[in-house]
C-alpha positions as a printed NumPy array, in Angstrom:
array([[103.946, 134.763, -52.626],
       [107.403, 135.219, -51.21 ],
       [108.378, 137.413, -48.29 ],
       [112.102, 137.924, -47.651],
       [112.746, 134.878, -49.808],
       [110.303, 132.724, -47.844],
       [107.41 , 130.969, -49.654],
       [104.399, 131.73 , -47.429],
       [101.948, 129.527, -49.35 ],
       [104.288, 126.581, -49.209],
       [104.845, 127.103, -45.489],
       [101.107, 126.881, -44.797],
       [100.758, 123.48 , -46.361],
       [100.746, 120.387, -44.163],
       [101.619, 119.974, -40.495],
       [104.818, 121.736, -39.404],
       [107.582, 119.52 , -38.113],
       [109.405, 120.125, -34.855],
       [112.672, 121.974, -35.383],
       [114.124, 120.588, -32.145],
       [114.499, 116.844, -31.609],
       [113.553, 117.409, -27.981],
       [110.122, 118.568, -29.149],
       [109.551, 115.625, -31.495],
       [106.746, 113.183, -30.719],
       [107.088, 109.485, -31.207],
       [107.995, 106.187, -29.609],
       [110.967, 107.599, -27.752],
       [108.897, 110.314, -26.071],
       [105.816, 108.224, -25.263],
       [104.891, 108.604, -21.621],
       [106.811, 111.87 , -21.225],
       [104.248, 113.949, -19.35 ],
       [104.842, 117.687, -19.482],
       [102.835, 120.714, -18.434],
       [102.44 , 124.327, -19.481],
       [101.454, 125.377, -15.954],
       [102.978, 128.413, -14.265],
       [105.739, 128.108, -11.701],
       [103.251, 128.643,  -8.873],
       [100.93 , 125.932, -10.198],
       [103.781, 123.455, -10.485],
       [104.973, 124.157,  -6.941],
       [101.521, 124.013,  -5.351],
       [100.839, 120.613,  -6.915],
       [103.505, 118.79 ,  -4.927],
       [105.174, 121.089,  -2.41 ],
       [103.627, 119.466,   0.678],
       [104.814, 115.981,  -0.285],
       [108.208, 117.313,  -1.325],
       [108.732, 118.981,   2.047],
       [107.589, 115.971,   4.036],
       [109.729, 113.552,   2.053],
       [112.796, 115.798,   2.137],
       [112.509, 116.11 ,   5.918],
       [112.042, 112.363,   6.303],
       [115.162, 111.713,   4.238],
       [117.184, 114.204,   6.285],
       [116.05 , 112.463,   9.469],
       [116.726, 108.908,   8.292],
       [118.99 , 108.896,   5.235],
       [122.685, 109.479,   6.017],
       [123.45 , 110.861,   2.563],
       [120.579, 113.356,   2.758],
       [121.629, 114.408,   6.258],
       [125.22 , 114.918,   5.105],
       [124.021, 116.787,   2.02 ],
       [121.989, 119.269,   4.046],
       [124.847, 119.881,   6.468],
       [127.327, 120.478,   3.629],
       [124.88 , 122.754,   1.79 ],
       [124.101, 124.903,   4.831],
       [127.66 , 124.98 ,   6.187],
       [129.069, 126.257,   2.912],
       [126.367, 128.868,   2.381],
       [126.878, 130.114,   5.919],
       [130.668, 129.646,   5.809],
       [132.112, 131.696,   8.694],
       [128.933, 133.709,   9.026],
       [127.131, 136.566,   7.296],
       [127.999, 139.397,   9.661],
       [127.297, 143.107,   9.145],
       [129.841, 145.874,   9.665],
       [128.794, 149.523,   9.721],
       [130.251, 151.375,   6.73 ],
       [129.339, 155.041,   7.189],
       [132.887, 156.189,   6.507],
       [133.136, 157.76 ,   9.964],
       [135.411, 155.519,  12.016],
       [134.164, 156.625,  15.415],
       [130.529, 156.183,  14.386],
       [131.2  , 152.797,  12.807],
       [132.869, 151.589,  15.993],
       [129.896, 152.779,  18.027],
       [127.343, 151.077,  15.76 ],
       [129.286, 147.813,  15.687],
       [129.661, 147.808,  19.475],
       [125.929, 148.321,  20.018],
       [125.092, 145.642,  17.458],
       [127.43 , 143.063,  19.021],
       [125.797, 143.514,  22.404],
       [122.276, 143.58 ,  21.004],
       [122.83 , 140.523,  18.783],
       [122.79 , 138.342,  21.895],
       [119.131, 139.288,  22.528],
       [117.644, 138.88 ,  19.033],
       [116.116, 135.399,  19.441],
       [112.344, 135.859,  19.89 ],
       [111.944, 132.275,  21.127],
       [114.378, 132.853,  23.964],
       [116.513, 129.841,  22.995],
       [119.636, 131.968,  23.292],
       [120.707, 132.067,  19.64 ],
       [122.787, 135.067,  18.654],
       [122.807, 136.72 ,  15.227],
       [124.944, 133.996,  13.651],
       [122.79 , 131.208,  15.064],
       [119.591, 132.809,  13.768],
       [121.061, 133.229,  10.282],
       [122.385, 129.652,  10.241],
       [119.048, 128.262,  11.387],
       [117.234, 130.28 ,   8.722],
       [119.528, 128.997,   5.961],
       [118.989, 125.434,   7.208],
       [115.191, 125.8  ,   7.104],
       [115.449, 127.376,   3.645],
       [117.443, 124.442,   2.297],
       [115.291, 121.779,   3.928],
       [111.847, 123.205,   3.134],
       [112.433, 125.482,   0.158],
       [111.742, 128.756,   1.932],
       [111.723, 130.308,   5.39 ],
       [110.106, 133.401,   6.885],
       [111.627, 135.655,   9.543],
       [109.199, 137.957,  11.316],
       [110.118, 141.249,  12.95 ],
       [108.95 , 141.444,  16.561],
       [109.09 , 144.914,  18.122],
       [109.37 , 144.91 ,  21.908],
       [108.416, 147.284,  24.69 ],
       [110.888, 149.447,  26.562],
       [109.934, 147.543,  29.704],
       [111.392, 144.36 ,  28.193],
       [114.828, 145.77 ,  28.968],
       [116.482, 144.969,  25.643],
       [119.468, 146.976,  24.425],
       [117.585, 147.516,  21.164],
       [113.831, 146.719,  21.416],
       [113.574, 144.241,  18.556],
       [113.717, 140.462,  18.11 ],
       [113.431, 138.059,  15.173],
       [111.122, 135.031,  14.954],
       [111.923, 132.26 ,  12.47 ],
       [108.807, 130.764,  10.862],
       [108.984, 127.43 ,   9.041],
       [107.56 , 127.235,   5.526],
       [104.455, 125.444,   6.851],
       [103.45 , 128.569,   8.777],
       [102.384, 130.238,   5.516],
       [ 99.787, 127.912,   3.919],
       [100.797, 126.813,   0.43 ],
       [ 97.202, 125.887,  -0.401],
       [ 95.76 , 129.346,   0.336],
       [ 95.086, 130.901,  -3.071],
       [ 92.177, 133.299,  -3.598],
       [ 91.147, 136.747,  -4.804],
       [ 91.005, 139.735,  -2.453],
       [ 88.35 , 142.433,  -2.165],
       [ 90.863, 145.109,  -3.163],
       [ 91.367, 143.509,  -6.567],
       [ 94.544, 141.734,  -5.621],
       [ 95.119, 138.068,  -4.965],
       [ 96.596, 135.641,  -2.482],
       [ 98.934, 133.05 ,  -3.972],
       [100.133, 130.241,  -1.721],
       [ 99.622, 132.366,   1.379],
       [101.286, 135.523,   0.003],
       [ 99.05 , 138.498,  -0.7  ],
       [ 99.671, 140.755,  -3.702],
       [ 98.063, 144.075,  -4.547],
       [ 96.416, 144.747,  -7.961],
       [ 99.767, 145.668,  -9.543],
       [101.577, 142.575,  -8.251],
       [103.446, 143.896,  -5.202],
       [103.682, 141.815,  -2.023],
       [101.6  , 143.394,   0.709],
       [101.104, 140.684,   3.355],
       [101.867, 137.124,   4.404],
       [ 99.005, 135.031,   5.796],
       [100.527, 133.16 ,   8.734],
       [ 99.053, 130.495,  10.993],
       [ 98.972, 131.392,  14.654],
       [100.421, 127.963,  15.441],
       [102.304, 125.41 ,  13.395],
       [ 99.674, 123.22 ,  11.644],
       [101.583, 120.093,  12.635],
       [102.026, 121.035,  16.28 ],
       [100.609, 118.792,  19.03 ],
       [ 98.905, 120.017,  22.177],
       [ 98.089, 117.569,  24.927],
       [ 96.219, 120.068,  27.079],
       [ 92.683, 120.142,  25.63 ],
       [ 91.609, 122.736,  28.184],
       [ 93.368, 125.483,  26.204],
       [ 90.633, 127.716,  24.828],
       [ 90.782, 128.541,  21.155],
       [ 93.77 , 126.336,  20.355],
       [ 91.901, 124.004,  18.01 ],
       [ 90.353, 126.806,  15.982],
       [ 93.619, 128.72 ,  15.764],
       [ 95.195, 125.983,  13.643],
       [ 93.029, 126.887,  10.663],
       [ 93.038, 130.636,  11.336],
       [ 95.613, 132.873,   9.706],
       [ 96.628, 136.438,  10.377],
       [ 97.806, 138.807,   7.642],
       [101.259, 140.072,   8.617],
       [102.413, 143.15 ,   6.642],
       [105.119, 142.362,   4.117],
       [107.249, 145.078,   5.717],
       [107.609, 142.846,   8.789],
       [108.491, 139.604,   6.989],
       [111.776, 138.56 ,   5.399],
       [111.134, 135.718,   2.953],
       [114.167, 133.655,   1.923],
       [113.713, 131.345,  -1.077],
       [115.59 , 130.643,  -4.295],
       [114.252, 133.685,  -6.113],
       [117.041, 133.68 ,  -8.725],
       [116.662, 129.979,  -9.532],
       [112.856, 130.069,  -9.596],
       [110.722, 130.784, -12.622],
       [109.569, 134.39 , -13.16 ],
       [106.442, 134.965, -11.09 ],
       [107.092, 131.984,  -8.809],
       [106.629, 133.094,  -5.199],
       [107.501, 129.976,  -3.145],
       [110.509, 127.681,  -3.144],
       [111.153, 123.937,  -3.063],
       [113.697, 121.91 ,  -1.021],
       [117.21 , 121.982,  -2.43 ],
       [117.126, 118.185,  -2.8  ],
       [113.837, 118.163,  -4.738],
       [115.414, 116.8  ,  -7.968],
       [116.849, 113.761,  -6.157],
       [114.201, 112.851,  -3.577],
       [113.235, 109.684,  -5.468],
       [116.851, 108.818,  -6.234],
       [117.776, 109.066,  -2.548],
       [114.881, 106.837,  -1.545],
       [115.605, 104.284,  -4.289],
       [119.297, 104.16 ,  -3.434],
       [118.45 , 103.73 ,   0.239],
       [116.127, 100.832,  -0.607],
       [118.769,  99.262,  -2.831],
       [121.392,  99.451,  -0.076],
       [118.948,  97.946,   2.429],
       [118.139,  95.111,   0.033],
       [121.832,  94.4  ,  -0.553],
       [122.469,  94.466,   3.192],
       [119.631,  92.028,   3.884],
       [120.783,  89.742,   1.07 ],
       [124.253,  89.503,   2.571],
       [122.821,  88.872,   6.037],
       [120.653,  86.04 ,   4.763],
       [123.511,  84.507,   2.801],
       [125.817,  84.548,   5.813],
       [123.225,  83.271,   8.292],
       [123.195,  79.544,   7.409],
       [126.801,  78.459,   7.775],
       [126.528,  74.686,   7.202],
       [124.121,  71.747,   7.072],
       [125.13 ,  68.54 ,   8.885],
       [123.534,  65.537,   7.225],
       [124.211,  62.636,   9.578],
       [121.461,  60.362,  10.965],
       [121.39 ,  56.952,  12.576],
       [119.324,  53.816,  12.111],
       [116.573,  55.101,  14.385],
       [115.92 ,  58.097,  12.154],
       [112.9  ,  57.955,   9.833],
       [113.691,  56.627,   6.414],
       [113.039,  58.005,   2.953],
       [113.536,  61.575,   4.115],
       [110.38 ,  61.677,   6.246],
       [110.181,  62.95 ,   9.805],
       [108.279,  61.145,  12.495],
       [105.256,  63.343,  11.868],
       [105.29 ,  62.374,   8.218],
       [105.464,  65.967,   7.   ],
       [108.811,  65.677,   5.251],
       [112.384,  66.841,   5.5  ],
       [113.146,  69.502,   8.159],
       [116.226,  71.265,   9.524],
       [117.157,  70.768,  13.19 ],
       [119.493,  72.434,  15.64 ],
       [121.877,  70.55 ,  17.914],
       [119.08 ,  70.135,  20.495],
       [116.852,  68.368,  17.969],
       [114.478,  71.336,  17.671],
       [113.007,  72.147,  14.26 ],
       [114.52 ,  75.361,  12.806],
       [112.013,  77.838,  11.397],
       [114.446,  80.759,  10.966],
       [118.142,  81.234,  10.306],
       [120.764,  83.178,  12.24 ],
       [124.346,  84.23 ,  11.504],
       [126.775,  81.316,  11.839],
       [124.003,  78.735,  12.307],
       [124.759,  75.031,  11.711],
       [121.68 ,  72.966,  10.871],
       [121.121,  69.205,  10.876],
       [119.044,  66.967,   8.581],
       [117.794,  63.37 ,   8.91 ],
       [118.821,  61.107,   7.329],
       [122.113,  62.219,   5.721],
       [125.722,  61.347,   5.216],
       [127.772,  64.562,   4.872],
       [128.304,  68.241,   5.82 ],
       [127.534,  70.929,   3.262],
       [128.84 ,  74.466,   3.814],
       [126.93 ,  77.477,   2.532],
       [128.842,  79.493,  -0.039],
       [127.463,  83.064,  -0.347],
       [127.462,  84.335,  -3.899],
       [129.195,  87.525,  -5.026],
       [127.198,  90.355,  -6.546],
       [129.343,  92.548,  -8.75 ],
       [128.837,  96.202,  -9.583],
       [127.434,  97.352,  -6.241],
       [130.299,  99.771,  -5.492],
       [130.25 , 101.142,  -9.05 ],
       [126.496, 101.681,  -8.968],
       [126.669, 103.341,  -5.557],
       [129.365, 105.725,  -6.764],
       [127.511, 106.531,  -9.991],
       [124.264, 107.299,  -8.155],
       [126.124, 109.395,  -5.597],
       [127.498, 111.554,  -8.419],
       [123.97 , 112.118,  -9.76 ],
       [122.614, 112.913,  -6.305],
       [125.444, 115.342,  -5.591],
       [124.729, 117.168,  -8.85 ],
       [121.032, 117.397,  -7.962],
       [121.914, 118.859,  -4.555],
       [124.288, 121.41 ,  -6.145],
       [127.197, 119.865,  -4.24 ],
       [130.426, 118.234,  -5.323],
       [130.688, 114.473,  -4.995],
       [133.503, 114.817,  -2.473],
       [131.486, 117.173,  -0.245],
       [128.491, 114.844,  -0.261],
       [130.289, 111.561,   0.354],
       [133.644, 112.514,   1.873],
       [135.255, 110.157,  -0.659],
       [138.599, 111.633,  -1.787],
       [140.074, 108.41 ,  -3.145],
       [139.655, 109.32 ,  -6.819],
       [140.744, 112.968,  -6.795],
       [144.014, 114.842,  -7.033],
       [144.866, 118.439,  -6.257],
       [143.937, 119.775,  -9.708],
       [140.603, 117.981, -10.053],
       [139.518, 118.765,  -6.516],
       [140.465, 122.431,  -6.888],
       [138.628, 122.71 , -10.209],
       [135.468, 121.298,  -8.636],
       [135.755, 123.607,  -5.64 ],
       [136.199, 126.688,  -7.828],
       [132.868, 126.062,  -9.544],
       [131.151, 125.27 ,  -6.25 ],
       [132.631, 128.352,  -4.567],
       [131.264, 130.508,  -7.379],
       [127.779, 129.143,  -6.684],
       [128.19 , 129.816,  -2.948],
       [129.251, 133.422,  -3.518],
       [126.369, 134.   ,  -5.91 ],
       [123.762, 132.656,  -3.504],
       [125.172, 134.658,  -0.6  ],
       [125.357, 137.878,  -2.611],
       [122.049, 137.565,  -4.486],
       [119.848, 135.61 ,  -2.065],
       [120.924, 135.439,   1.557],
       [122.065, 139.044,   1.912],
       [119.304, 140.917,   0.012],
       [116.392, 138.672,   1.04 ],
       [117.397, 137.955,   4.635],
       [120.308, 139.642,   6.395],
       [119.908, 143.091,   4.804],
       [116.251, 143.117,   5.848],
       [117.187, 142.178,   9.397],
       [119.892, 144.87 ,   9.505],
       [117.487, 147.555,   8.271],
       [114.953, 146.559,  10.934],
       [117.603, 146.616,  13.636],
       [118.877, 150.055,  12.585],
       [115.32 , 151.415,  12.549],
       [114.657, 150.068,  16.057],
       [118.001, 151.399,  17.351],
       [117.212, 154.897,  16.028],
       [113.685, 154.854,  17.49 ],
       [115.109, 153.763,  20.849],
       [117.648, 156.587,  20.803],
       [120.656, 154.258,  20.704],
       [121.884, 155.658,  17.385],
       [121.592, 159.068,  15.684],
       [118.999, 159.376,  12.939],
       [120.865, 158.919,   9.678],
       [121.596, 156.3  ,   7.004],
       [123.812, 153.384,   7.946],
       [125.419, 151.65 ,   4.963],
       [126.67 , 148.178,   5.783],
       [129.469, 145.922,   4.594],
       [128.889, 142.162,   4.741],
       [131.559, 139.61 ,   5.549],
       [132.619, 137.426,   2.648],
       [132.538, 133.654,   2.693],
       [135.884, 132.267,   3.811],
       [136.754, 129.659,   1.203],
       [138.994, 126.855,   2.441],
       [142.21 , 126.334,   0.513],
       [143.214, 122.993,  -0.975],
       [146.892, 123.988,  -1.019],
       [147.399, 126.944,   1.362],
       [151.064, 127.423,   0.484],
       [150.558, 127.72 ,  -3.271],
       [147.397, 129.814,  -2.892],
       [149.193, 132.206,  -0.533],
       [152.052, 132.597,  -3.025],
       [149.568, 133.308,  -5.805],
       [147.863, 135.966,  -3.68 ],
       [151.203, 137.668,  -2.929],
       [152.052, 137.746,  -6.635],
       [148.67 , 139.23 ,  -7.572],
       [148.895, 141.937,  -4.901],
       [152.517, 142.858,  -5.7  ],
       [151.784, 142.985,  -9.436],
       [148.764, 145.23 ,  -8.909],
       [146.239, 142.728, -10.255],
       [144.543, 142.612,  -6.864],
       [144.372, 145.022,  -3.955],
       [145.195, 144.157,  -0.374],
       [141.585, 144.977,   0.461],
       [140.339, 142.375,  -2.024],
       [142.837, 139.776,  -0.798],
       [141.75 , 140.202,   2.812],
       [138.073, 140.229,   1.843],
       [138.55 , 136.96 ,  -0.073],
       [139.572, 135.383,   3.227],
       [136.464, 136.677,   4.936],
       [138.255, 139.548,   6.693],
       [137.901, 143.309,   6.808],
       [140.747, 145.603,   5.731],
       [140.185, 148.118,   8.55 ],
       [140.048, 145.496,  11.28 ],
       [143.032, 143.618,   9.874],
       [145.247, 146.715,   9.596],
       [144.225, 147.929,  13.036],
       [145.141, 144.565,  14.54 ],
       [148.36 , 144.536,  12.518],
       [149.418, 147.967,  13.776],
       [148.641, 146.942,  17.331],
       [150.695, 143.785,  16.924],
       [153.728, 145.584,  15.431],
       [153.633, 148.171,  18.197],
       [153.593, 145.419,  20.789],
       [156.531, 143.61 ,  19.147],
       [158.556, 146.823,  18.966],
       [157.955, 147.584,  22.645],
       [159.299, 144.132,  23.509],
       [162.215, 144.499,  21.047],
       [161.172, 141.373,  19.138],
       [161.764, 140.953,  15.405],
       [159.736, 138.381,  13.468],
       [159.675, 137.224,   9.862],
       [156.136, 138.592,   9.535],
       [157.431, 142.204,   9.508],
       [158.74 , 142.935,   5.985],
       [160.132, 146.287,   7.129],
       [162.59 , 144.407,   9.347],
       [163.214, 141.084,   7.591],
       [163.353, 139.664,   4.071],
       [161.451, 136.663,   2.736],
       [164.481, 134.534,   3.686],
       [164.346, 135.672,   7.298],
       [167.387, 137.947,   7.104],
       [167.436, 141.393,   8.67 ],
       [166.892, 144.039,   6.008],
       [170.141, 145.831,   6.859],
       [172.148, 142.613,   6.593],
       [170.58 , 141.751,   3.244],
       [171.557, 145.212,   1.953],
       [175.144, 144.912,   3.273],
       [174.644, 147.297,   6.19 ],
       [174.966, 147.014,   9.939],
       [173.683, 143.554,  11.027],
       [172.661, 145.015,  14.391],
       [170.647, 148.143,  13.609],
       [169.061, 150.235,  16.329],
       [166.654, 150.262,  18.023],
       [166.649, 146.444,  18.139],
       [170.117, 145.309,  19.2  ],
       [170.992, 141.681,  18.569],
       [173.067, 140.116,  21.317]])
């Protein structure tokens, strides 16, 4: 029987062969353990060890520490700041002014972090642990805050990854996150205290039991930042950004330590002086009859070596200098592994290592373009919707309830990441050409630098007004000067000293 030209009977005969070589079984794939588990099952199986090892590497491994700093710094860039965008200038100025003052009081721990510090700290915890939780804390009027709200950053450990169970309502709890029967997040089960915290005062009542107790915090009061776009569908928790290279970092660290110790040992014993006299024991035996030993210049037996040490033997006739051997390929291997580790951390090699010896302008710029695209995507699709937009909405709600703002919707505009330029002169020329040709608006050009068109033009108008009042002409005013620095009237063949700015 044939269906659409396909012999069904023939297709049913025998065992089907894999159409993809990656799915083939044989000698080359022996020992390749795979799993058909869900994303949540895969994460829960190793997340605790992954977190602990990633944190240990960040504490003790210089490459891991540099990688985290580069990752967080670039995601944060010059900050993720909100600007009111209601379209009413007076109202926007009022909202922004209240927010700037209130942002200094948002740290629930009282450490003094402002809005930018809280966002940076949250991004750092997200990268290090895989996810981070920010809890809304409403405050009383008596607390004296400009807007009665604060934010508490909770480390990933505060929501137990091993808490998975069914609920009485027909829902389920997966890795500490509660879902209703149709799969919506309804609550986060949080420890009252960090499970790894240490208390030395045993007189505190209830402290011991509170470590294992959790409280269900409504999902409306928790902002959960994790790599939701990079995770598998249905996966509800994240993993550290360096998860793919945890073993590689540890192995490379061990290799560097071994190479360092090898060189230290080689350079420790500088020379052996073999020169005895007639009173020395013969036939290579010491007085105790044990055999040949090494001695220092004070005739003490040497049981360890030190850098630059010169040892003596008895009997002997000459001096033999130690010649440390050369081990080739160390620099090449280190560079090759650093490239792999940088790729696993989603960084460029130059950002991770600071090594710019092998790059030129074109290659470095090409690498930065791809990396900058990743940064913009993560800011736009992760950090803003999962974290900062939630915090803004909470703040607006609290400000309205406290009577600080009128009850209405408050659209917001977020600052863009300011991307550093490899060649500022050429990039600036390219921007001018794109704006003048109409391929890009001035608004887009300013936004690409992390600025706001309204603020920039307002500052520009203020600056030009100030210059005019002082009768100063600068090259930055195209209405007065050309690109070559000439006065516009002179360039056009007119009066070189136009009013109202006389040139003496």
